N, C-alpha and C positions, 0 to 999 in steps of 0.2 A: 239287242245284240245284232251286229252286222253279219250278214252271211254272204258268201260268194255264190255265184251261179253253180260252180262245181260242188260246193257243199250241199246245195239244194238237190242236185242230181244224185249225189251219194245218199242223201237222206231218202229220196224217193226210191232208189234202188233197194235200200235196206227194207223199206216198208213193203215193196213189191215182193222181195224174197220172203219176208215174214208171212205175207198173204199167201204166197205159193205153198208155204209150209202148212198153213192152216187148211188150205184146200186139199193138200196131199193127205193130211191126217184124216180129214173128213171122208175122203174117198177110200182110204185104207180101212177105216173103222166101220164104215157103213152108217146108215142113219141110226141114231140112238133109239128111235122109236121102233125100228125093225128088230134089232137085237140090242139089249142093254149093254152099254160099255162097262168095262171093268173100272174100278176106282183109278187105277194107273192110267188107263186111256182117258178118262175124264180129266184127270189132273194134267196130263200132257197136253190135251187139246186146250184146256182152259189157260194154261201157261202160254201156249203158242198164240192163242187168240188175244190175250192181254198184251203180249209183245207186239203183235201186229197193230193193235189199237193204239198203243203208246207211240210206236214209230210213225204211224200215219198221222197222229195228232201233232207230233213234233214237226214232221215234214210240212204239214199244212200251216202251222203257226209260223215257221221260218219262211215259207213261201209268201204269206201275207206281209210279214215284215219287210222282206226283200222288195216286193212289188211297191209297197208304200215308200221305201227308201229310194227306189229307182224312179218313182213317179210314173209307173206303168200300170196298165190294167191287170188286176190279179189273174183273170182268166187267161190272158195272153202269156203271162209268165208261167202259169201252170201248164199250158199247152207246150211251151218251149221246154220246160223241165221234163215233162212226160215223154216228149219226143226224144230228148237227149238220154233219158234213163233207159229207153228201149234200145238204144244203139249200143252194141257191145263195146266194152272198154278196150282200148288198144294199149297193150303193154309195150313199153319200150323194147325195141328189137324184134317185135312181131309184126311190123308193118309188112304188107304183102309186096315183096320185092322179087323180081325175076332172079333166079340163081344164075351165077355166071355160067356161060356156056363153055363147054370144053372144046369147041371147034376152033380154035384158033389162033 
């Protein structure tokens, strides 16, 4: 399946968000060895961890396919995707423009 660079960035962002969710849950719940988690906490964490794993796997597979299709080194494509995924998305109409001044 052919992927665009923008799709790769979106996939990476989704995986990063899922990973952040896993880390947040782990920080919120504390270490399971310090105080046992409830069944609901365990289920929530397991679901979040699986979502992260699946999203990361899909992003990596798409990245490999894209690099192969483009004839580029995979690690270079991955670096470009990660760099782009870390950059905040610009929504149309939110570009930083100077407001018109009223002096004039």
